C-alpha positions in Angstrom: 37.2 2.7 26.9 35.6 4.8 24.0 32.5 6.7 25.1 29.1 5.6 23.9 27.9 7.2 20.6 24.3 7.5 19.8 22.1 8.0 16.7 18.4 9.0 16.6 16.4 8.0 13.5 12.9 9.4 12.7 11.2 7.0 10.2 8.1 7.3 8.2 6.8 5.0 5.5 3.7 4.8 3.3 2.7 8.4 3.6 0.6 8.0 0.5 0.2 11.7 -0.2 -1.1 12.6 3.2 1.1 15.6 3.6 -1.4 17.8 5.3 -3.7 17.1 8.3 -6.9 17.1 6.2 -9.3 14.2 6.4 -10.2 14.1 2.7 -13.4 12.1 3.2 -14.9 14.9 5.3 -12.6 17.9 4.4 -12.0 18.5 8.1 -8.7 18.7 10.0 -7.4 15.8 12.0 -4.4 14.8 14.1 -2.6 13.1 11.3 -0.5 13.8 8.2 3.1 14.6 7.7 2.7 18.3 8.7 1.6 17.0 12.2 4.6 14.7 12.5 7.6 16.8 11.3 7.7 19.1 14.3 8.4 16.0 16.4 11.3 14.8 14.3 14.8 15.1 15.9 17.1 17.0 13.6 20.7 17.6 14.6 24.1 16.4 13.8 23.5 13.0 15.3 20.1 12.2 13.8 18.7 11.0 10.5 15.2 11.5 9.0 14.3 8.6 6.7 11.2 7.6 4.6 10.4 4.1 3.3 8.5 4.9 0.1 4.9 5.0 -1.2 5.0 8.8 -0.8 3.7 10.2 -4.1 0.3 8.4 -4.5 -2.7 7.4 -2.5 -4.6 10.5 -1.3 -7.4 12.5 -3.0 -4.9 15.4 -2.8 -2.2 13.6 -4.9 -4.9 12.4 -7.3 -5.9 16.0 -7.8 -2.4 17.3 -8.0 -1.2 14.9 -10.6 -4.3 15.5 -12.7 -4.3 19.3 -12.6 -1.0 20.8 -11.6 1.9 21.3 -14.0 5.1 23.3 -13.6 8.7 23.1 -12.8 8.3 23.0 -9.0 7.1 19.7 -7.6 5.2 20.2 -4.3 5.8 16.8 -2.7 9.6 17.3 -3.0 9.3 20.7 -1.4 7.3 19.2 1.5 9.8 16.4 2.0 12.7 19.0 1.9 11.0 21.2 4.5 10.5 18.1 6.7 14.2 17.5 6.8 14.5 14.1 5.1 18.0 12.9 4.4 17.4 9.4 3.0 14.5 7.7 1.2 13.7 4.6 -0.8 11.1 4.1 -3.4 7.8 2.3 -2.8 5.8 0.4 -5.5 3.2 3.1 -5.7 5.8 5.7 -6.3 6.0 4.2 -9.8 2.3 4.7 -10.5 2.8 8.0 -12.4 5.9 6.7 -14.3 9.6 7.1 -14.2 9.8 10.8 -15.5 7.7 11.9 -12.5 10.1 10.0 -10.1 13.1 11.6 -11.7 11.5 15.1 -11.3 10.8 14.3 -7.7 14.4 13.1 -7.0 16.0 16.0 -8.9 14.3 18.4 -6.5 14.7 16.3 -3.4 17.5 17.1 -0.9 17.4 13.6 0.5 19.4 10.8 -1.1 17.4 8.0 -2.7 18.7 4.5 -1.9 17.2 1.7 -3.9 19.7 -1.0 -4.7 17.4 -3.3 -6.7 16.1 -0.7 -9.2 18.4 0.3 -12.0 17.8 2.9 -14.7 16.4 5.9 -12.7 18.6 9.1 -12.4 19.3 10.0 -8.9 19.1 6.5 -7.3 22.0 5.1 -5.4 22.6 1.6 -4.1 24.1 2.4 -0.7 25.7 5.3 1.2 27.9 5.9 4.3 27.4 9.0 6.4 29.5 10.1 9.4 27.6 11.7 12.2 28.8 14.7 14.3 29.9 12.3 17.0 32.0 10.3 14.6 29.6 7.4 14.2 29.8 5.9 10.7 26.4 4.7 9.5 26.0 2.6 6.4 22.6 2.6 4.7 21.0 0.9 1.8 17.4 0.6 0.5 15.4 -1.9 -1.6 11.8 -2.1 -2.8 9.6 -5.1 -3.3 10.6 -7.1 -6.4 6.9 -7.6 -7.2 6.9 -4.2 -9.1 6.7 -5.8 -12.5 3.6 -7.8 -11.4 1.8 -4.6 -10.3 2.8 -1.9 -12.7 1.9 -1.6 -16.4 5.0 -2.1 -18.6 5.1 1.5 -19.7 5.7 2.6 -16.1 8.8 0.5 -15.8 10.2 1.0 -19.3 14.0 1.1 -19.4 14.3 -0.2 -15.8 15.9 -3.3 -14.4 14.1 -4.6 -11.3 16.5 -7.0 -9.5 15.8 -9.5 -6.7 15.4 -7.5 -3.6 17.0 -10.0 -1.3 20.1 -10.4 -3.4 20.5 -6.6 -3.9 20.2 -6.1 -0.1 22.9 -8.8 0.5 25.3 -7.2 -2.0 24.8 -3.8 -0.4 25.3 -5.3 3.1 28.6 -6.8 2.1 29.7 -3.5 0.6 28.8 -1.7 3.8 30.7 -4.2 6.0 33.8 -3.6 3.8 33.5 0.1 4.6 33.9 -0.8 8.4 30.8 1.2 9.4 29.6 1.2 13.0 25.9 0.7 12.2 24.2 -0.9 9.2 20.6 0.2 8.2 18.4 -1.3 5.5 15.4 0.7 4.3 13.0 -1.9 2.9 9.8 -1.1 1.1 8.5 -4.5 2.0 7.4 -6.3 5.1 7.4 -9.7 6.7 6.5 -13.1 5.3 6.3 -14.4 8.8 4.5 -13.1 11.9 7.3 -11.3 13.8 5.8 -12.4 17.2 5.1 -16.1 16.5 7.3 -16.9 13.5 4.3 -18.4 11.8 4.4 -18.2 8.0 1.8 -15.6 6.8 2.7 -15.1 3.1 4.1 -17.9 1.0 5.4 -15.6 -1.8 8.6 -13.4 -1.9 6.7 -10.2 -2.1 7.8 -9.6 1.5 11.1 -10.9 2.7 11.9 -9.1 5.9 12.1 -12.3 7.9 14.6 -13.8 5.5 16.7 -10.7 5.4 17.1 -10.8 9.2 17.7 -14.5 9.2 20.4 -14.6 6.6 22.1 -11.2 6.9 23.3 -9.1 9.7 21.9 -5.6 9.4 21.7 -3.8 12.7 18.4 -2.1 11.7 15.7 -3.1 9.2 13.2 -0.3 8.6 10.2 -1.8 6.8 6.9 -0.6 5.2 4.4 -1.7 2.6 2.2 -3.8 4.9 0.9 -0.8 6.9 1.3 -2.6 10.2 2.7 -1.0 13.3 5.8 -2.7 14.7 8.1 -1.2 17.3 11.0 -2.5 19.3 11.1 -6.0 17.8 14.2 -8.1 17.3 14.7 -10.8 14.7 17.9 -12.8 14.8 19.8 -9.8 16.2 18.4 -7.3 13.8 16.1 -4.5 15.2 12.9 -4.3 13.0 10.1 -1.8 13.0 7.3 -0.5 10.8 5.2 2.6 11.1 1.5 2.9 10.4 0.5 4.5 7.0 -0.8 7.9 6.0 1.6 9.6 8.5 -0.7 8.8 11.4 2.5 8.7 13.3 6.2 7.8 12.9 8.9 5.7 14.6 11.8 7.2 16.6 14.7 4.9 17.0 17.6 5.2 19.4 20.8 3.5 18.3 23.6 3.2 20.8 27.1 2.0 19.9 29.2 0.9 22.8 31.9 -1.7 23.6 29.7 -3.1 26.3 26.2 -2.8 24.7 23.8 -5.7 25.0 23.4 -6.5 21.3 25.9 -8.1 18.9 28.6 -5.9 17.3 28.2 -3.5 20.2 25.0 -2.0 18.8 21.8 -1.6 20.9 18.6 -0.3 19.3 15.2 0.6 20.6 12.2 2.2 18.9 8.9 3.7 19.9 5.9 4.8 17.9 5.0 8.5 18.2 1.5 9.5 17.1 1.1 12.6 15.0 0.8 15.8 17.0 -2.3 17.8 17.6 -0.4 20.8 16.2 0.6 21.1 12.6 3.9 22.5 11.4 2.9 25.9 10.0 5.9 26.0 7.6 4.8 22.8 6.0 1.2 24.0 5.9 2.1 27.2 4.2 3.6 25.2 1.4 0.4 23.2 1.0 -2.4 25.7 1.9 -3.1 27.3 -1.5 -3.0 24.0 -3.4 -5.1 22.3 -0.7 -7.8 25.0 -1.1 -7.8 24.5 -4.9 -7.9 20.8 -4.4 -10.9 21.1 -2.0 -12.9 23.1 -4.6 -12.1 20.5 -7.3 -12.9 17.5 -5.1 -16.3 18.9 -4.2 -17.5 19.4 -7.8 -20.6 17.3 -8.3 -20.3 14.8 -11.2 -23.7 12.9 -11.2 -26.6 11.4 -9.4 -27.4 7.9 -8.1 -30.9 6.5 -7.5 -29.9 5.4 -4.0 -27.2 6.3 -1.5 -24.4 3.8 -1.4 -23.3 3.8 2.3 -20.9 1.4 3.8 -21.6 -1.1 6.5 -19.0 -3.1 8.5 -16.7 -5.2 6.4 -18.2 -8.4 7.7 -21.8 -7.3 6.9 -20.8 -6.2 3.4 -18.8 -9.3 2.6 -21.6 -11.7 3.8 -24.6 -9.9 2.4 -23.1 -8.1 -0.6 -22.6 -4.3 -1.1 -24.3 -1.9 -3.5 -21.0 0.0 -3.5 -19.2 -3.1 -4.9 -22.1 -3.6 -7.4 -21.6 -0.1 -8.6 -17.9 -0.5 -9.1 -18.5 -3.7 -11.0 -21.2 -2.0 -13.0 -18.6 0.6 -14.1 -16.0 -2.1 -14.9 -18.5 -4.1 -17.0 -19.5 -1.0 -18.9 -15.8 0.0 -19.6 -14.7 -3.5 -20.5 -17.6 -5.4 -22.1 -16.6 -8.4 -20.0 -19.0 -11.2 -19.0 -18.4 -10.8 -15.2 -16.5 -8.4 -12.9 -14.7 -8.5 -9.6 -13.8 -5.6 -7.3 -12.7 -5.0 -3.7 -12.5 -2.3 -1.0 -9.8 -0.6 0.9 -9.7 -1.2 4.6 -11.6 2.1 5.0 -14.6 2.8 2.7 -16.4 6.2 2.4 -19.3 5.4 0.1 -21.7 7.8 -1.8 -24.7 9.9 -1.2 -27.2 10.2 -4.1 -25.4 13.3 -5.4 -21.8 12.3 -6.1 -18.7 14.5 -6.0 -15.2 13.8 -7.1 -14.2 13.6 -3.4 -16.7 10.7 -3.0 -15.1 8.8 -5.8 -11.5 9.2 -5.0 -12.2 8.6 -1.2 -14.1 5.4 -1.9 -11.9 3.9 -4.7 -8.5 5.0 -3.4 -6.3 2.7 -5.5 -4.4 3.7 -8.6 -5.5 0.5 -10.3 -6.1 0.1 -14.0 -8.5 -2.4 -15.6 -7.7 -5.7 -17.2 -9.9 -8.4 -18.8 -8.7 -12.0 -18.5 -10.2 -15.3 -19.6 -11.4 -17.6 -16.8 -13.3 -20.9 -16.3 -15.1 -22.5 -13.4 -11.8 -23.9 -12.0 -10.2 -20.4 -11.8 -13.4 -18.8 -10.4 -13.8 -21.6 -7.8 -10.3 -21.0 -6.6 -10.9 -17.3 -6.3 -14.2 -17.8 -4.5 -12.6 -20.2 -2.1 -10.0 -17.5 -1.3 -13.0 -15.1 -0.6 -14.7 -17.8 1.5 -11.6 -18.1 3.7 -12.4 -14.6 4.8 -15.1 -16.0 7.1 -14.9 -18.0 10.3 -17.4 -19.4 12.7 -17.2 -18.8 16.5 -18.1 -21.5 18.9 -21.8 -20.4 19.0 -22.0 -20.4 15.2 -21.7 -16.7 14.9 -20.1 -15.5 11.6 -16.9 -13.5 12.0 -13.8 -12.5 10.1 -11.0 -15.0 9.9 -7.9 -14.2 11.9 -5.8 -14.7 8.8 -7.4 -11.6 7.3 -6.8 -9.5 10.5 -3.4 -10.5 11.8 -0.6 -9.7 11.5 -1.9 -7.5 8.7 -5.5 -6.3 8.2 -6.5 -7.4 4.7 -10.1 -6.5 4.0 -8.8 -5.5 0.6 -8.1 -9.1 -0.2 -11.8 -10.0 -0.1 -13.4 -9.5 -3.5 -17.0 -9.0 -4.7 -18.3 -10.4 -8.0 -21.0 -9.4 -10.3 -22.4 -11.5 -13.1 -22.1 -14.8 -11.3 -24.4 -16.0 -8.5 -22.3 -17.8 -5.9 -23.2 -19.8 -2.7 -20.6 -20.2 0.0 -21.1 -22.7 2.9 -18.9 -21.5 5.8 -19.8 -24.7 7.8 -17.6 -26.6 5.4 -13.7 -26.7 5.7 -11.7 -23.9 4.1 -11.1 -24.8 0.5 -14.4 -26.7 0.2 -16.9 -23.9 0.8 -18.0 -23.0 -2.7 -21.1 -25.0 -3.4 -22.6 -23.2 -6.4 -21.5 -20.9 -9.2 -24.3 -19.9 -11.5 -24.0 -17.9 -14.7 -27.1 -16.5 -16.5 -29.3 -18.7 -14.3 -27.6 -22.0 -14.8 -24.8 -23.8 -13.0 -21.5 -22.9 -14.7 -20.2 -26.0 -16.5 -16.6 -27.1 -16.4 -14.6 -25.8 -19.4 -16.9 -22.9 -20.3 -14.8 -19.7 -20.8 -15.9 -16.4 -19.5 -14.2 -12.9 -19.6 -13.5 -11.3 -16.2 -12.9 -7.6 -15.6 -10.6 -6.9 -12.6 -7.9 -4.6 -11.5 -4.3 -5.0 -12.6 -3.2 -5.7 -9.0 -5.5 -8.7 -8.6 -4.8 -9.9 -12.2 -1.2 -10.3 -11.2 -2.3 -13.0 -8.7 -1.5 -10.8 -5.7 -3.5 -11.1 -2.5 -3.9 -14.9 -2.6 -5.3 -15.3 -6.2 -2.3 -17.0 -8.0 -4.3 -18.6 -10.8 -5.2 -15.2 -12.2 -1.6 -14.7 -13.2 -1.8 -17.8 -15.4 -4.9 -16.7 -17.3 -4.8 -15.2 -20.8 -5.0 -11.4 -20.7 -7.5 -10.2 -23.4 -7.2 -6.5 -22.9 -5.7 -3.8 -20.6 -6.6 -0.2 -20.2 -4.3 2.6 -19.0 -7.0 4.8 -17.5 -7.3 4.5 -13.7 -10.5 2.9 -12.4 -11.3 5.9 -10.3 -11.3 8.0 -13.4 -13.5 5.4 -15.1 -16.0 5.8 -12.3 -16.1 9.6 -12.7 -16.4 9.2 -16.5 -19.3 6.8 -16.0 -21.1 9.0 -13.6 -20.5 12.1 -15.8 -21.8 10.4 -18.9 -24.8 8.7 -17.4 -25.8 11.5 -15.0 -28.9 9.7 -13.5 -27.8 6.2 -12.6 -29.8 3.2 -11.5 -27.4 1.1 -9.4 -27.4 -2.7 -9.8 -29.2 -4.1 -6.8 -28.7 -7.8 -7.5 -27.6 -9.9 -4.5 -24.8 -11.9 -6.2 -23.6 -13.8 -3.1 -25.3 -16.1 -0.6 -23.3 -17.1 2.5 -24.6 -20.1 4.5 -23.5 -20.5 8.2 
């Protein structure tokens, strides 16, 4: 009988530019970031280091870097090389700075980029076969969410063909099986449409198709991302599935064993465990980053303006139910930049907020998305549907206490899919059934009549219908701006200097 052969995989995803161990909100060090993970990666002839995408965007550091640093050497590629990556795929946010930047990144990257459903980028392959030191033949492919065209402005995808992710994965799987590999691995920048524990449908769209991939294909391993949920040692229809947390707070280490008497089908047994980032950073990685991190810190701490009141966050439930001056301020900026009648914004799962003296660090730590601004035409029907989605954020406990609905907390925490409006006064009655909770929508002091058209400023992600707001995708787009909303916020503060924040309470929640 042939001896067992083993493979170790170290897997990260959704690093989002958190290469160092700096907490950018405070500027202090923390036990997180890629440089605190790489020393724990296993790197030998029978191991692979893999990343699942969303690497180049998402931190104040990468915001600074892409705004201020030019030159032939691209630092994120150097960091990934020093970390020992051998395979990556592309995430949707890797496209936020355009195809030329991706091609620069890939041209300097030692790792091979597998992304079978994106065509037109130099340096991207559909699948690969690698033979380990022990003779194990591993077949790999990668795909990214096919929702890219809904999220990215057309100029960021010019010249590309974005194919159906499921079909591209299936084609690659069949190719790998023809290669008679011992182990098949799919790196998917996407997650699961069903709860991996209960099987309950969570998302009705095909943004995430991990469940279907496992159900209808036969990959031994599906490495997932995009949803920022931590999944380890789960099995779906014979495929081992896992997903690490975001921002390199930790990574997954998989053990793959191939044996004629292994427990799983095709003689492949897989286990995975989550390993938190170390308390000790990798000094070789830090040396690559240190000088630029110091320059970034000085740039981020530059004051840009003054507010009349501090804008400090409360808990998500308190802000959602009572309103938030942070949201009012974001909407204030969007209304000024767009000239729209009303505005809509949201928060990340973590919110920093502002003191009265505002720095660039405050802005890019509080509005972390790379979103741009759109103006669409809406009416009461569309706004009611959007507000009903927001109203579904709330639930009532047995004693009548207001809480956050389980649907917004599990299996994925989705505070970012609750939105805040300015320009319309809304009343939600949480005692009513979901879908029937919006009892009033007033505009300029009067109940908004059916058929009246308003212009709504919102980010490009939400305008695509993502996050449970499908009617927005059907609305006429009146204007689009290419400047990022975070930059609009900085421009607004810089041009107004002493700012009076809108303190209107636009929402009333009855319960």
